[in-house]
C-alpha positions as CSV (number, residue, x, y, z in Angstrom):
1,M,-0.1,-6.4,10.4
2,T,0.9,-5.3,13.9
3,P,-1.7,-3.0,15.7
4,A,-2.5,-0.1,13.8
5,R,-2.6,2.9,15.7
6,D,-4.9,6.1,14.9
7,H,-3.8,9.8,12.9
8,D,-4.7,12.3,15.2
9,A,-7.1,13.8,12.9
10,G,-7.6,10.9,10.3
11,A,-6.3,9.7,7.3
12,G,-4.7,12.5,4.5
13,S,-4.7,15.5,7.7
14,S,-1.0,15.7,7.9
15,G,-0.3,13.8,4.8
16,Q,3.5,12.0,6.4
17,L,3.7,9.5,8.0
18,A,6.6,8.3,10.3
19,A,6.5,4.4,8.9
20,G,8.0,4.9,5.6
21,P,9.4,8.2,4.4
22,G,7.3,9.7,1.2
23,T,4.4,7.5,1.7
24,D,1.5,9.5,3.2
25,C,-2.7,8.7,3.5
26,S,-3.5,10.0,-0.2
27,E,-1.2,7.7,-1.7
28,A,-1.4,5.0,0.0
29,L,-5.1,5.1,-0.2
30,L,-4.2,6.4,-4.6
31,R,-2.6,2.6,-4.7
32,V,-4.3,0.7,-2.3
33,Y,-6.0,-1.4,-5.7
34,E,-2.8,-2.3,-6.4
35,Y,-1.4,-2.9,-3.7
36,L,-5.1,-5.8,-2.9
37,D,-4.0,-7.1,-6.8
38,G,-0.5,-8.0,-6.3
39,E,0.0,-5.3,-8.9
40,M,3.7,-3.5,-6.9
41,G,6.8,-4.2,-6.8
42,E,8.4,-5.3,-3.2
43,A,9.5,-2.0,-2.2
44,D,6.5,-0.3,-3.3
45,V,4.6,-2.8,-1.7
46,A,6.6,-2.6,1.6
47,K,6.2,1.2,2.0
48,I,2.1,1.0,1.4
49,K,2.2,-2.6,4.1
50,S,4.3,-0.5,6.9
51,H,1.7,2.3,6.2
52,L,-1.5,0.5,6.7
53,D,0.3,-1.3,10.0
54,E,0.6,2.7,11.1
55,C,-2.7,4.2,10.0
56,T,-5.8,3.1,11.3
57,A,-8.0,5.2,8.7
58,C,-6.3,3.8,6.0
59,L,-6.6,-0.1,7.3
60,K,-10.1,0.9,7.5
61,Q,-10.5,1.9,4.2
62,Y,-7.8,-0.8,2.8
63,H,-10.6,-3.2,4.8
64,L,-13.6,-2.1,3.1
65,D,-11.9,-2.1,-0.6
66,E,-11.3,-5.7,0.2
67,A,-14.4,-6.5,1.2
68,L,-15.6,-4.7,-2.0
69,K,-13.9,-6.4,-4.4
70,A,-14.9,-9.9,-2.6
71,V,-18.5,-8.9,-3.1
72,I,-17.6,-7.8,-6.9
73,K,-16.1,-11.0,-7.7
74,R,-18.4,-13.0,-5.8
75,S,-21.2,-11.4,-7.7
76,C,-19.7,-10.9,-11.2
77,S,-17.3,-13.9,-11.7
78,S,-19.9,-15.7,-13.9
79,E,-20.0,-13.1,-16.9
80,A,-17.0,-11.2,-18.3
81,A,-16.7,-7.6,-19.0
82,P,-17.2,-6.1,-22.5
83,V,-13.6,-5.5,-24.2
84,E,-14.8,-1.5,-24.7
85,L,-16.2,-1.5,-20.9
86,R,-12.9,-2.4,-19.6
87,A,-10.7,0.2,-22.3
88,T,-12.8,2.4,-20.6
89,I,-12.3,1.8,-17.1
90,L,-8.4,1.7,-18.1
91,Q,-8.3,4.7,-19.4
92,R,-10.0,6.7,-16.9
93,I,-7.8,4.9,-14.2
94,T,-4.6,5.5,-16.2
95,T,-5.9,9.2,-16.1
96,I,-6.9,9.7,-12.9
97,R,-3.4,8.3,-11.9
98,Y,-2.2,11.1,-13.8
99,T,-3.9,14.0,-12.9
100,T,-3.3,13.2,-9.0
101,W,0.3,12.8,-9.6
102,E,1.4,15.8,-11.6
103,Q,-0.6,18.1,-8.8
């Protein structure tokens, strides 16, 4: 990644980013786990990567999320989540995404 620059007022202040049309802090942070998990298409990966290259505030959050994911993986790798828990989490994520994108 290239050196990042700080947004003057931090993540989500004005929303729009010069690095990629349509990519703002709220979208980047909403989709950071998709990015981390490799669950995005090439165009979306490029948009989020470009945003992270340009936005220090989002890059810091990305690194926190990346570290959290690594800790969870180390701590829980020997146990599988119950099927009901997984279904509930996926349903909530879908609801949150739908509600957020609808606004």
